All heavy atoms as a GROMACS GRO file, in nm:
protein
  593
    1MET      N    1   2.985   6.555   0.048
    1MET     CA    2   3.023   6.424   0.091
    1MET      C    3   3.036   6.335  -0.033
    1MET      O    4   2.958   6.345  -0.126
    1MET     CB    5   2.916   6.366   0.185
    1MET     CG    6   2.954   6.231   0.238
    1MET     SD    7   2.830   6.148   0.343
    1MET     CE    8   2.768   6.277   0.443
    2ARG      N    9   3.136   6.251  -0.033
    2ARG     CA   10   3.160   6.159  -0.142
    2ARG      C   11   3.125   6.018  -0.098
    2ARG      O   12   3.162   5.976   0.012
    2ARG     CB   13   3.306   6.164  -0.186
    2ARG     CG   14   3.344   6.300  -0.242
    2ARG     CD   15   3.488   6.305  -0.277
    2ARG     NE   16   3.564   6.316  -0.151
    2ARG     CZ   17   3.695   6.326  -0.143
    2ARG    NH1   18   3.767   6.326  -0.251
    2ARG    NH2   19   3.754   6.338  -0.027
    3LEU      N   20   3.053   5.945  -0.185
    3LEU     CA   21   3.010   5.810  -0.152
    3LEU      C   22   3.042   5.713  -0.264
    3LEU      O   23   3.030   5.747  -0.382
    3LEU     CB   24   2.859   5.806  -0.128
    3LEU     CG   25   2.802   5.894  -0.018
    3LEU    CD1   26   2.650   5.886  -0.020
    3LEU    CD2   27   2.857   5.852   0.117
    4LEU      N   28   3.079   5.593  -0.226
    4LEU     CA   29   3.096   5.480  -0.318
    4LEU      C   30   3.000   5.374  -0.269
    4LEU      O   31   3.017   5.319  -0.160
    4LEU     CB   32   3.240   5.428  -0.314
    4LEU     CG   33   3.269   5.305  -0.398
    4LEU    CD1   34   3.257   5.339  -0.546
    4LEU    CD2   35   3.406   5.251  -0.366
    5LEU      N   36   2.895   5.348  -0.347
    5LEU     CA   37   2.789   5.259  -0.304
    5LEU      C   38   2.810   5.116  -0.357
    5LEU      O   39   2.848   5.097  -0.473
    5LEU     CB   40   2.653   5.310  -0.352
    5LEU     CG   41   2.614   5.450  -0.308
    5LEU    CD1   42   2.476   5.486  -0.366
    5LEU    CD2   43   2.613   5.461  -0.157
    6ASP      N   44   2.780   5.020  -0.272
    6ASP     CA   45   2.779   4.880  -0.310
    6ASP      C   46   2.666   4.858  -0.411
    6ASP      O   47   2.563   4.925  -0.406
    6ASP     CB   48   2.756   4.797  -0.183
    6ASP     CG   49   2.746   4.650  -0.211
    6ASP    OD1   50   2.850   4.585  -0.225
    6ASP    OD2   51   2.631   4.601  -0.218
    7THR      N   52   2.684   4.762  -0.499
    7THR     CA   53   2.584   4.734  -0.602
    7THR      C   54   2.448   4.702  -0.542
    7THR      O   55   2.344   4.747  -0.592
    7THR     CB   56   2.631   4.617  -0.691
    7THR    OG1   57   2.755   4.657  -0.754
    7THR    CG2   58   2.529   4.584  -0.798
    8ASN      N   59   2.444   4.628  -0.432
    8ASN     CA   60   2.316   4.595  -0.368
    8ASN      C   61   2.245   4.720  -0.316
    8ASN      O   62   2.122   4.729  -0.321
    8ASN     CB   63   2.335   4.494  -0.255
    8ASN     CG   64   2.374   4.359  -0.307
    8ASN    OD1   65   2.325   4.316  -0.410
    8ASN    ND2   66   2.462   4.292  -0.237
    9VAL      N   67   2.321   4.815  -0.268
    9VAL     CA   68   2.263   4.941  -0.220
    9VAL      C   69   2.206   5.020  -0.338
    9VAL      O   70   2.096   5.075  -0.330
    9VAL     CB   71   2.367   5.024  -0.142
    9VAL    CG1   72   2.313   5.161  -0.106
    9VAL    CG2   73   2.412   4.949  -0.017
   10VAL      N   74   2.279   5.023  -0.447
   10VAL     CA   75   2.232   5.094  -0.567
   10VAL      C   76   2.102   5.033  -0.617
   10VAL      O   77   2.005   5.104  -0.644
   10VAL     CB   78   2.339   5.093  -0.678
   10VAL    CG1   79   2.285   5.155  -0.806
   10VAL    CG2   80   2.465   5.166  -0.633
   11ILE      N   81   2.097   4.902  -0.627
   11ILE     CA   82   1.977   4.835  -0.676
   11ILE      C   83   1.861   4.858  -0.579
   11ILE      O   84   1.749   4.887  -0.622
   11ILE     CB   85   2.003   4.685  -0.700
   11ILE    CG1   86   2.093   4.672  -0.822
   11ILE    CG2   87   1.872   4.608  -0.718
   11ILE    CD1   88   2.141   4.533  -0.851
   12GLY      N   89   1.887   4.849  -0.451
   12GLY     CA   90   1.783   4.877  -0.352
   12GLY      C   91   1.730   5.018  -0.366
   12GLY      O   92   1.609   5.042  -0.356
   13GLY      N   93   1.819   5.113  -0.392
   13GLY     CA   94   1.777   5.252  -0.408
   13GLY      C   95   1.700   5.277  -0.536
   13GLY      O   96   1.611   5.360  -0.540
   14MET      N   97   1.733   5.203  -0.641
   14MET     CA   98   1.664   5.220  -0.768
   14MET      C   99   1.525   5.157  -0.768
   14MET      O  100   1.433   5.209  -0.829
   14MET     CB  101   1.744   5.157  -0.881
   14MET     CG  102   1.870   5.227  -0.916
   14MET     SD  103   1.951   5.134  -1.047
   14MET     CE  104   2.068   5.255  -1.103
   15LEU      N  105   1.512   5.044  -0.700
   15LEU     CA  106   1.391   4.965  -0.712
   15LEU      C  107   1.293   4.977  -0.595
   15LEU      O  108   1.177   4.940  -0.609
   15LEU     CB  109   1.427   4.817  -0.732
   15LEU     CG  110   1.515   4.786  -0.854
   15LEU    CD1  111   1.539   4.637  -0.865
   15LEU    CD2  112   1.454   4.841  -0.982
   16TRP      N  113   1.339   5.027  -0.481
   16TRP     CA  114   1.252   5.037  -0.364
   16TRP      C  115   1.279   5.169  -0.292
   16TRP      O  116   1.380   5.234  -0.312
   16TRP     CB  117   1.277   4.920  -0.269
   16TRP     CG  118   1.232   4.791  -0.328
   16TRP    CD1  119   1.105   4.742  -0.329
   16TRP    CD2  120   1.311   4.694  -0.398
   16TRP    NE1  121   1.101   4.620  -0.394
   16TRP    CE2  122   1.226   4.588  -0.438
   16TRP    CE3  123   1.446   4.686  -0.431
   16TRP    CZ2  124   1.271   4.478  -0.508
   16TRP    CZ3  125   1.490   4.576  -0.502
   16TRP    CH2  126   1.403   4.474  -0.540
   17SER      N  127   1.188   5.206  -0.204
   17SER     CA  128   1.208   5.325  -0.123
   17SER      C  129   1.286   5.287   0.003
   17SER      O  130   1.303   5.169   0.031
   17SER     CB  131   1.073   5.388  -0.086
   17SER     OG  132   0.996   5.298  -0.012
   18GLY      N  133   1.331   5.386   0.075
   18GLY     CA  134   1.409   5.361   0.196
   18GLY      C  135   1.540   5.435   0.193
   18GLY      O  136   1.565   5.517   0.102
   19PRO      N  137   1.627   5.410   0.289
   19PRO     CA  138   1.754   5.483   0.296
   19PRO      C  139   1.839   5.476   0.169
   19PRO      O  140   1.892   5.580   0.127
   19PRO     CB  141   1.825   5.417   0.415
   19PRO     CG  142   1.714   5.370   0.502
   19PRO     CD  143   1.606   5.324   0.406
   20PRO      N  144   1.852   5.361   0.101
   20PRO     CA  145   1.930   5.361  -0.023
   20PRO      C  146   1.871   5.454  -0.129
   20PRO      O  147   1.945   5.521  -0.202
   20PRO     CB  148   1.927   5.216  -0.069
   20PRO     CG  149   1.910   5.138   0.057
   20PRO     CD  150   1.816   5.223   0.140
   21HIS      N  151   1.739   5.461  -0.134
   21HIS     CA  152   1.674   5.550  -0.231
   21HIS      C  153   1.705   5.696  -0.198
   21HIS      O  154   1.729   5.778  -0.288
   21HIS     CB  155   1.523   5.527  -0.232
   21HIS     CG  156   1.451   5.607  -0.335
   21HIS    ND1  157   1.454   5.576  -0.469
   21HIS    CD2  158   1.375   5.718  -0.324
   21HIS    CE1  159   1.384   5.665  -0.535
   21HIS    NE2  160   1.334   5.753  -0.450
   22ARG      N  161   1.707   5.728  -0.069
   22ARG     CA  162   1.741   5.864  -0.028
   22ARG      C  163   1.882   5.902  -0.071
   22ARG      O  164   1.907   6.018  -0.109
   22ARG     CB  165   1.725   5.880   0.123
   22ARG     CG  166   1.584   5.924   0.157
   22ARG     CD  167   1.568   5.954   0.303
   22ARG     NE  168   1.493   5.838   0.355
   22ARG     CZ  169   1.522   5.770   0.463
   22ARG    NH1  170   1.623   5.803   0.538
   22ARG    NH2  171   1.449   5.668   0.500
   23LEU      N  172   1.975   5.809  -0.065
   23LEU     CA  173   2.112   5.838  -0.109
   23LEU      C  174   2.114   5.878  -0.257
   23LEU      O  175   2.184   5.972  -0.296
   23LEU     CB  176   2.202   5.718  -0.086
   23LEU     CG  177   2.230   5.681   0.059
   23LEU    CD1  178   2.309   5.551   0.066
   23LEU    CD2  179   2.303   5.793   0.131
   24LEU      N  180   2.037   5.807  -0.338
   24LEU     CA  181   2.030   5.842  -0.480
   24LEU      C  182   1.963   5.977  -0.500
   24LEU      O  183   2.006   6.056  -0.585
   24LEU     CB  184   1.957   5.733  -0.558
   24LEU     CG  185   2.025   5.596  -0.561
   24LEU    CD1  186   1.940   5.496  -0.639
   24LEU    CD2  187   2.165   5.603  -0.617
   25GLU      N  188   1.859   6.005  -0.422
   25GLU     CA  189   1.795   6.136  -0.431
   25GLU      C  190   1.892   6.248  -0.393
   25GLU      O  191   1.894   6.353  -0.456
   25GLU     CB  192   1.672   6.142  -0.341
   25GLU     CG  193   1.555   6.062  -0.392
   25GLU     CD  194   1.437   6.064  -0.298
   25GLU    OE1  195   1.454   6.092  -0.176
   25GLU    OE2  196   1.326   6.037  -0.346
   26TRP      N  197   1.971   6.224  -0.290
   26TRP     CA  198   2.070   6.325  -0.249
   26TRP      C  199   2.172   6.349  -0.360
   26TRP      O  200   2.217   6.461  -0.380
   26TRP     CB  201   2.141   6.283  -0.122
   26TRP     CG  202   2.055   6.286   0.001
   26TRP    CD1  203   1.930   6.340   0.014
   26TRP    CD2  204   2.088   6.232   0.128
   26TRP    NE1  205   1.883   6.322   0.142
   26TRP    CE2  206   1.979   6.256   0.215
   26TRP    CE3  207   2.198   6.165   0.178
   26TRP    CZ2  208   1.978   6.216   0.347
   26TRP    CZ3  209   2.197   6.124   0.311
   26TRP    CH2  210   2.088   6.150   0.394
   27ALA      N  211   2.209   6.243  -0.432
   27ALA     CA  212   2.303   6.261  -0.543
   27ALA      C  213   2.238   6.343  -0.654
   27ALA      O  214   2.304   6.430  -0.713
   27ALA     CB  215   2.348   6.124  -0.594
   28ILE      N  216   2.111   6.316  -0.683
   28ILE     CA  217   2.040   6.393  -0.784
   28ILE      C  218   2.032   6.540  -0.744
   28ILE      O  219   2.051   6.630  -0.827
   28ILE     CB  220   1.900   6.334  -0.808
   28ILE    CG1  221   1.912   6.198  -0.875
   28ILE    CG2  222   1.812   6.429  -0.891
   28ILE    CD1  223   1.784   6.115  -0.875
   29ASP      N  224   2.010   6.564  -0.615
   29ASP     CA  225   2.002   6.702  -0.563
   29ASP      C  226   2.139   6.764  -0.538
   29ASP      O  227   2.148   6.876  -0.488
   29ASP     CB  228   1.923   6.704  -0.432
   29ASP     CG  229   1.778   6.666  -0.450
   29ASP    OD1  230   1.727   6.675  -0.564
   29ASP    OD2  231   1.714   6.626  -0.350
   30GLU      N  232   2.245   6.689  -0.569
   30GLU     CA  233   2.385   6.732  -0.553
   30GLU      C  234   2.422   6.760  -0.408
   30GLU      O  235   2.508   6.842  -0.379
   30GLU     CB  236   2.414   6.852  -0.643
   30GLU     CG  237   2.397   6.820  -0.790
   30GLU     CD  238   2.426   6.936  -0.882
   30GLU    OE1  239   2.454   7.048  -0.833
   30GLU    OE2  240   2.420   6.915  -1.003
   31ARG      N  241   2.356   6.689  -0.315
   31ARG     CA  242   2.394   6.698  -0.174
   31ARG      C  243   2.512   6.605  -0.144
   31ARG      O  244   2.585   6.627  -0.047
   31ARG     CB  245   2.275   6.662  -0.086
   31ARG     CG  246   2.163   6.765  -0.098
   31ARG     CD  247   2.037   6.724  -0.029
   31ARG     NE  248   2.056   6.701   0.114
   31ARG     CZ  249   1.964   6.648   0.193
   31ARG    NH1  250   1.846   6.612   0.144
   31ARG    NH2  251   1.987   6.631   0.321
   32VAL      N  252   2.528   6.500  -0.225
   32VAL     CA  253   2.642   6.410  -0.216
   32VAL      C  254   2.692   6.383  -0.357
   32VAL      O  255   2.618   6.403  -0.454
   32VAL     CB  256   2.607   6.275  -0.147
   32VAL    CG1  257   2.561   6.295  -0.005
   32VAL    CG2  258   2.506   6.197  -0.227
   33THR      N  259   2.814   6.339  -0.367
   33THR     CA  260   2.872   6.300  -0.495
   33THR      C  261   2.895   6.150  -0.492
   33THR      O  262   2.959   6.099  -0.400
   33THR     CB  263   3.006   6.372  -0.520
   33THR    OG1  264   2.983   6.513  -0.514
   33THR    CG2  265   3.063   6.336  -0.655
   34LEU      N  266   2.840   6.080  -0.592
   34LEU     CA  267   2.859   5.935  -0.600
   34LEU      C  268   2.975   5.903  -0.692
   34LEU      O  269   2.990   5.963  -0.798
   34LEU     CB  270   2.732   5.868  -0.653
   34LEU     CG  271   2.607   5.880  -0.568
   34LEU    CD1  272   2.491   5.806  -0.634
   34LEU    CD2  273   2.631   5.826  -0.428
   35TYR      N  274   3.053   5.807  -0.650
   35TYR     CA  275   3.165   5.759  -0.730
   35TYR      C  276   3.144   5.612  -0.761
   35TYR      O  277   3.078   5.540  -0.686
   35TYR     CB  278   3.297   5.776  -0.655
   35TYR     CG  279   3.341   5.919  -0.647
   35TYR    CD1  280   3.295   6.002  -0.547
   35TYR    CD2  281   3.426   5.972  -0.743
   35TYR    CE1  282   3.332   6.135  -0.540
   35TYR    CE2  283   3.465   6.105  -0.738
   35TYR     CZ  284   3.418   6.186  -0.637
   35TYR     OH  285   3.455   6.317  -0.632
   36SER      N  286   3.199   5.568  -0.873
   36SER     CA  287   3.191   5.428  -0.911
   36SER      C  288   3.314   5.394  -0.994
   36SER      O  289   3.404   5.477  -1.012
   36SER     CB  290   3.063   5.400  -0.990
   36SER     OG  291   3.042   5.261  -0.999
   37SER      N  292   3.317   5.272  -1.042
   37SER     CA  293   3.427   5.225  -1.125
   37SER      C  294   3.370   5.139  -1.237
   37SER      O  295   3.256   5.093  -1.229
   37SER     CB  296   3.524   5.141  -1.041
   37SER     OG  297   3.463   5.017  -1.005
   38PRO      N  298   3.448   5.115  -1.340
   38PRO     CA  299   3.400   5.027  -1.448
   38PRO      C  300   3.358   4.888  -1.398
   38PRO      O  301   3.259   4.833  -1.444
   38PRO     CB  302   3.518   5.019  -1.544
   38PRO     CG  303   3.593   5.147  -1.523
   38PRO     CD  304   3.579   5.175  -1.375
   39VAL      N  305   3.431   4.836  -1.302
   39VAL     CA  306   3.397   4.704  -1.248
   39VAL      C  307   3.260   4.708  -1.179
   39VAL      O  308   3.176   4.618  -1.199
   39VAL     CB  309   3.506   4.654  -1.151
   39VAL    CG1  310   3.463   4.528  -1.079
   39VAL    CG2  311   3.637   4.633  -1.225
   40LEU      N  312   3.235   4.811  -1.099
   40LEU     CA  313   3.106   4.822  -1.031
   40LEU      C  314   2.992   4.848  -1.129
   40LEU      O  315   2.882   4.796  -1.111
   40LEU     CB  316   3.111   4.931  -0.924
   40LEU     CG  317   3.194   4.900  -0.801
   40LEU    CD1  318   3.203   5.022  -0.710
   40LEU    CD2  319   3.137   4.782  -0.725
   41ILE      N  320   3.017   4.924  -1.232
   41ILE     CA  321   2.914   4.950  -1.333
   41ILE      C  322   2.882   4.820  -1.407
   41ILE      O  323   2.764   4.790  -1.432
   41ILE     CB  324   2.960   5.060  -1.432
   41ILE    CG1  325   2.976   5.194  -1.360
   41ILE    CG2  326   2.864   5.070  -1.550
   41ILE    CD1  327   2.849   5.252  -1.300
   42ASP      N  328   2.982   4.742  -1.440
   42ASP     CA  329   2.959   4.612  -1.505
   42ASP      C  330   2.878   4.521  -1.415
   42ASP      O  331   2.786   4.452  -1.460
   42ASP     CB  332   3.091   4.545  -1.542
   42ASP     CG  333   3.161   4.611  -1.659
   42ASP    OD1  334   3.097   4.690  -1.732
   42ASP    OD2  335   3.281   4.584  -1.678
   43GLU      N  336   2.911   4.520  -1.286
   43GLU     CA  337   2.838   4.436  -1.191
   43GLU      C  338   2.692   4.483  -1.181
   43GLU      O  339   2.600   4.400  -1.179
   43GLU     CB  340   2.904   4.441  -1.054
   43GLU     CG  341   2.834   4.355  -0.951
   43GLU     CD  342   2.900   4.361  -0.813
   43GLU    OE1  343   2.948   4.471  -0.774
   43GLU    OE2  344   2.902   4.259  -0.746
   44LEU      N  345   2.670   4.613  -1.177
   44LEU     CA  346   2.535   4.667  -1.170
   44LEU      C  347   2.456   4.627  -1.294
   44LEU      O  348   2.342   4.580  -1.283
   44LEU     CB  349   2.538   4.820  -1.158
   44LEU     CG  350   2.402   4.889  -1.161
   44LEU    CD1  351   2.319   4.852  -1.040
   44LEU    CD2  352   2.421   5.039  -1.172
   45THR      N  353   2.514   4.643  -1.411
   45THR     CA  354   2.446   4.608  -1.536
   45THR      C  355   2.410   4.460  -1.538
   45THR      O  356   2.298   4.424  -1.576
   45THR     CB  357   2.536   4.645  -1.655
   45THR    OG1  358   2.567   4.784  -1.648
   45THR    CG2  359   2.468   4.615  -1.787
   46GLN      N  360   2.502   4.377  -1.497
   46GLN     CA  361   2.477   4.232  -1.495
   46GLN      C  362   2.367   4.198  -1.393
   46GLN      O  363   2.277   4.120  -1.422
   46GLN     CB  364   2.605   4.158  -1.461
   46GLN     CG  365   2.589   4.008  -1.459
   46GLN     CD  366   2.718   3.936  -1.424
   46GLN    OE1  367   2.817   3.998  -1.385
   46GLN    NE2  368   2.717   3.806  -1.436
   47THR      N  369   2.374   4.257  -1.275
   47THR     CA  370   2.277   4.226  -1.170
   47THR      C  371   2.137   4.274  -1.208
   47THR      O  372   2.039   4.204  -1.181
   47THR     CB  373   2.321   4.289  -1.037
   47THR    OG1  374   2.454   4.243  -1.006
   47THR    CG2  375   2.229   4.250  -0.924
   48LEU      N  376   2.126   4.389  -1.270
   48LEU     CA  377   1.994   4.439  -1.312
   48LEU      C  378   1.928   4.348  -1.416
   48LEU      O  379   1.806   4.352  -1.433
   48LEU     CB  380   2.006   4.581  -1.368
   48LEU     CG  381   2.023   4.692  -1.266
   48LEU    CD1  382   2.058   4.822  -1.335
   48LEU    CD2  383   1.897   4.708  -1.182
   49SER      N  384   2.007   4.266  -1.483
   49SER     CA  385   1.950   4.176  -1.584
   49SER      C  386   1.906   4.042  -1.524
   49SER      O  387   1.856   3.957  -1.597
   49SER     CB  388   2.051   4.153  -1.696
   49SER     OG  389   2.161   4.078  -1.649
   50TYR      N  390   1.919   4.024  -1.393
   50TYR     CA  391   1.874   3.900  -1.330
   50TYR      C  392   1.722   3.886  -1.346
   50TYR      O  393   1.648   3.982  -1.322
   50TYR     CB  394   1.907   3.897  -1.181
   50TYR     CG  395   2.052   3.878  -1.145
   50TYR    CD1  396   2.091   3.884  -1.012
   50TYR    CD2  397   2.150   3.853  -1.240
   50TYR    CE1  398   2.224   3.866  -0.975
   50TYR    CE2  399   2.282   3.836  -1.204
   50TYR     CZ  400   2.319   3.842  -1.072
   50TYR     OH  401   2.450   3.824  -1.036
   51PRO      N  402   1.676   3.766  -1.382
   51PRO     CA  403   1.532   3.744  -1.398
   51PRO      C  404   1.450   3.779  -1.273
   51PRO      O  405   1.337   3.827  -1.284
   51PRO     CB  406   1.522   3.595  -1.431
   51PRO     CG  407   1.653   3.561  -1.491
   51PRO     CD  408   1.753   3.649  -1.420
   52LYS      N  409   1.506   3.757  -1.155
   52LYS     CA  410   1.430   3.784  -1.033
   52LYS      C  411   1.400   3.933  -1.013
   52LYS      O  412   1.311   3.968  -0.935
   52LYS     CB  413   1.501   3.727  -0.910
   52LYS     CG  414   1.632   3.793  -0.875
   52LYS     CD  415   1.695   3.725  -0.754
   52LYS     CE  416   1.826   3.789  -0.717
   52LYS     NZ  417   1.887   3.723  -0.603
   53LEU      N  418   1.471   4.022  -1.081
   53LEU     CA  419   1.447   4.166  -1.070
   53LEU      C  420   1.359   4.218  -1.184
   53LEU      O  421   1.310   4.331  -1.178
   53LEU     CB  422   1.579   4.243  -1.070
   53LEU     CG  423   1.671   4.217  -0.952
   53LEU    CD1  424   1.801   4.294  -0.968
   53LEU    CD2  425   1.603   4.253  -0.821
   54ASP      N  426   1.337   4.135  -1.284
   54ASP     CA  427   1.265   4.179  -1.404
   54ASP      C  428   1.124   4.230  -1.373
   54ASP      O  429   1.083   4.334  -1.423
   54ASP     CB  430   1.260   4.065  -1.506
   54ASP     CG  431   1.212   4.112  -1.641
   54ASP    OD1  432   1.267   4.212  -1.692
   54ASP    OD2  433   1.118   4.049  -1.695
   55LYS      N  434   1.050   4.159  -1.288
   55LYS     CA  435   0.913   4.199  -1.256
   55LYS      C  436   0.910   4.336  -1.190
   55LYS      O  437   0.829   4.422  -1.226
   55LYS     CB  438   0.848   4.095  -1.165
   55LYS     CG  439   0.705   4.127  -1.129
   55LYS     CD  440   0.645   4.019  -1.040
   55LYS     CE  441   0.504   4.056  -0.999
   55LYS     NZ  442   0.446   3.956  -0.909
   56ARG      N  443   1.000   4.360  -1.094
   56ARG     CA  444   1.003   4.488  -1.023
   56ARG      C  445   1.042   4.602  -1.118
   56ARG      O  446   0.984   4.711  -1.113
   56ARG     CB  447   1.100   4.481  -0.904
   56ARG     CG  448   1.109   4.610  -0.828
   56ARG     CD  449   0.976   4.646  -0.764
   56ARG     NE  450   0.989   4.772  -0.692
   56ARG     CZ  451   0.889   4.851  -0.661
   56ARG    NH1  452   0.766   4.814  -0.688
   56ARG    NH2  453   0.910   4.963  -0.599
   57ILE      N  454   1.138   4.577  -1.204
   57ILE     CA  455   1.181   4.679  -1.300
   57ILE      C  456   1.065   4.715  -1.392
   57ILE      O  457   1.040   4.833  -1.418
   57ILE     CB  458   1.304   4.630  -1.379
   57ILE    CG1  459   1.426   4.622  -1.286
   57ILE    CG2  460   1.333   4.721  -1.498
   57ILE    CD1  461   1.546   4.552  -1.345
   58LYS      N  462   0.991   4.615  -1.437
   58LYS     CA  463   0.875   4.642  -1.524
   58LYS      C  464   0.766   4.716  -1.449
   58LYS      O  465   0.697   4.800  -1.506
   58LYS     CB  466   0.823   4.511  -1.583
   58LYS     CG  467   0.912   4.456  -1.691
   58LYS     CD  468   0.858   4.328  -1.749
   58LYS     CE  469   0.953   4.276  -1.857
   58LYS     NZ  470   0.910   4.146  -1.910
   59GLN      N  471   0.745   4.685  -1.321
   59GLN     CA  472   0.645   4.756  -1.241
   59GLN      C  473   0.675   4.905  -1.236
   59GLN      O  474   0.584   4.988  -1.226
   59GLN     CB  475   0.640   4.701  -1.098
   59GLN     CG  476   0.574   4.568  -1.083
   59GLN     CD  477   0.583   4.516  -0.940
   59GLN    OE1  478   0.666   4.560  -0.860
   59GLN    NE2  479   0.496   4.421  -0.908
   60LEU      N  480   0.802   4.939  -1.240
   60LEU     CA  481   0.842   5.078  -1.236
   60LEU      C  482   0.838   5.145  -1.373
   60LEU      O  483   0.868   5.264  -1.387
   60LEU     CB  484   0.984   5.090  -1.177
   60LEU     CG  485   0.998   5.043  -1.033
   60LEU    CD1  486   1.145   5.040  -0.993
   60LEU    CD2  487   0.919   5.132  -0.939
   61GLY      N  488   0.804   5.066  -1.476
   61GLY     CA  489   0.801   5.120  -1.611
   61GLY      C  490   0.939   5.148  -1.666
   61GLY      O  491   0.957   5.240  -1.746
   62ALA      N  492   1.035   5.072  -1.622
   62ALA     CA  493   1.174   5.094  -1.661
   62ALA      C  494   1.231   4.970  -1.730
   62ALA      O  495   1.164   4.868  -1.741
   62ALA     CB  496   1.257   5.128  -1.537
   63THR      N  497   1.355   4.983  -1.773
   63THR     CA  498   1.430   4.870  -1.826
   63THR      C  499   1.562   4.862  -1.751
   63THR      O  500   1.609   4.963  -1.694
   63THR     CB  501   1.460   4.885  -1.976
   63THR    OG1  502   1.546   4.999  -1.994
   63THR    CG2  503   1.332   4.900  -2.057
   64ALA      N  504   1.623   4.746  -1.752
   64ALA     CA  505   1.753   4.730  -1.687
   64ALA      C  506   1.855   4.824  -1.750
   64ALA      O  507   1.932   4.891  -1.679
   64ALA     CB  508   1.800   4.585  -1.695
   65ALA      N  509   1.856   4.831  -1.881
   65ALA     CA  510   1.950   4.920  -1.950
   65ALA      C  511   1.925   5.066  -1.916
   65ALA      O  512   2.019   5.144  -1.898
   65ALA     CB  513   1.942   4.898  -2.100
   66GLY      N  514   1.798   5.104  -1.908
   66GLY     CA  515   1.765   5.242  -1.874
   66GLY      C  516   1.809   5.279  -1.733
   66GLY      O  517   1.860   5.389  -1.710
   67LEU      N  518   1.787   5.188  -1.638
   67LEU     CA  519   1.830   5.214  -1.500
   67LEU      C  520   1.982   5.226  -1.492
   67LEU      O  521   2.034   5.314  -1.424
   67LEU     CB  522   1.780   5.103  -1.408
   67LEU     CG  523   1.630   5.100  -1.382
   67LEU    CD1  524   1.593   4.976  -1.302
   67LEU    CD2  525   1.584   5.226  -1.309
   68ALA      N  526   2.051   5.138  -1.562
   68ALA     CA  527   2.198   5.144  -1.561
   68ALA      C  528   2.246   5.276  -1.620
   68ALA      O  529   2.337   5.340  -1.567
   68ALA     CB  530   2.256   5.025  -1.637
   69ALA      N  531   2.185   5.318  -1.729
   69ALA     CA  532   2.224   5.444  -1.794
   69ALA      C  533   2.200   5.563  -1.703
   69ALA      O  534   2.284   5.655  -1.696
   69ALA     CB  535   2.147   5.461  -1.925
   70ARG      N  536   2.088   5.562  -1.631
   70ARG     CA  537   2.060   5.672  -1.537
   70ARG      C  538   2.165   5.677  -1.426
   70ARG      O  539   2.208   5.786  -1.385
   70ARG     CB  540   1.921   5.657  -1.478
   70ARG     CG  541   1.812   5.692  -1.578
   70ARG     CD  542   1.672   5.669  -1.528
   70ARG     NE  543   1.646   5.726  -1.397
   70ARG     CZ  544   1.542   5.694  -1.323
   70ARG    NH1  545   1.456   5.604  -1.364
   70ARG    NH2  546   1.524   5.751  -1.206
   71TYR      N  547   2.205   5.561  -1.378
   71TYR     CA  548   2.306   5.558  -1.271
   71TYR      C  549   2.441   5.604  -1.326
   71TYR      O  550   2.512   5.682  -1.260
   71TYR     CB  551   2.317   5.419  -1.210
   71TYR     CG  552   2.407   5.417  -1.089
   71TYR    CD1  553   2.367   5.479  -0.971
   71TYR    CD2  554   2.532   5.358  -1.092
   71TYR    CE1  555   2.449   5.479  -0.858
   71TYR    CE2  556   2.614   5.358  -0.983
   71TYR     CZ  557   2.572   5.419  -0.865
   71TYR     OH  558   2.655   5.422  -0.756
   72ILE      N  559   2.478   5.559  -1.443
   72ILE     CA  560   2.605   5.599  -1.503
   72ILE      C  561   2.611   5.751  -1.519
   72ILE      O  562   2.715   5.813  -1.495
   72ILE     CB  563   2.625   5.527  -1.638
   72ILE    CG1  564   2.651   5.377  -1.612
   72ILE    CG2  565   2.738   5.590  -1.719
   72ILE    CD1  566   2.641   5.291  -1.738
   73ALA      N  567   2.499   5.811  -1.556
   73ALA     CA  568   2.494   5.957  -1.572
   73ALA      C  569   2.506   6.029  -1.438
   73ALA      O  570   2.547   6.145  -1.434
   73ALA     CB  571   2.366   5.998  -1.642
   74LEU      N  572   2.474   5.960  -1.331
   74LEU     CA  573   2.473   6.021  -1.198
   74LEU      C  574   2.608   6.015  -1.127
   74LEU      O  575   2.637   6.098  -1.042
   74LEU     CB  576   2.366   5.950  -1.113
   74LEU     CG  577   2.329   6.006  -0.978
   74LEU    CD1  578   2.278   6.148  -0.990
   74LEU    CD2  579   2.223   5.917  -0.914
   75VAL      N  580   2.690   5.917  -1.162
   75VAL     CA  581   2.815   5.895  -1.088
   75VAL      C  582   2.936   5.955  -1.158
   75VAL      O  583   2.935   5.984  -1.276
   75VAL     CB  584   2.841   5.743  -1.066
   75VAL    CG1  585   2.730   5.681  -0.985
   75VAL    CG2  586   2.861   5.670  -1.196
   76THR      N  587   3.039   5.974  -1.077
   76THR     CA  588   3.167   6.020  -1.128
   76THR      C  589   3.260   5.901  -1.136
   76THR      O  590   3.258   5.816  -1.050
   76THR     CB  591   3.227   6.125  -1.031
   76THR    OG1  592   3.138   6.234  -1.026
   76THR    CG2  593   3.363   6.171  -1.078
   0.00000   0.00000   0.00000
């Protein structure tokens, strides 16, 4: 199955558990293929840098740049 995820779904999957997180797990397990575009990647990178997400990202021991890089490596 091929999926194109909205930026809010991607962020929800990266930062919290639930159905969006399962979609990312399925992509890691190669059960689905994720697609994206340069525009969506730019939006994701910009959104991950919002101050309101900084605390949650730090709780996970991650960085905005690191999360973006992991997603970029996951998508086609």
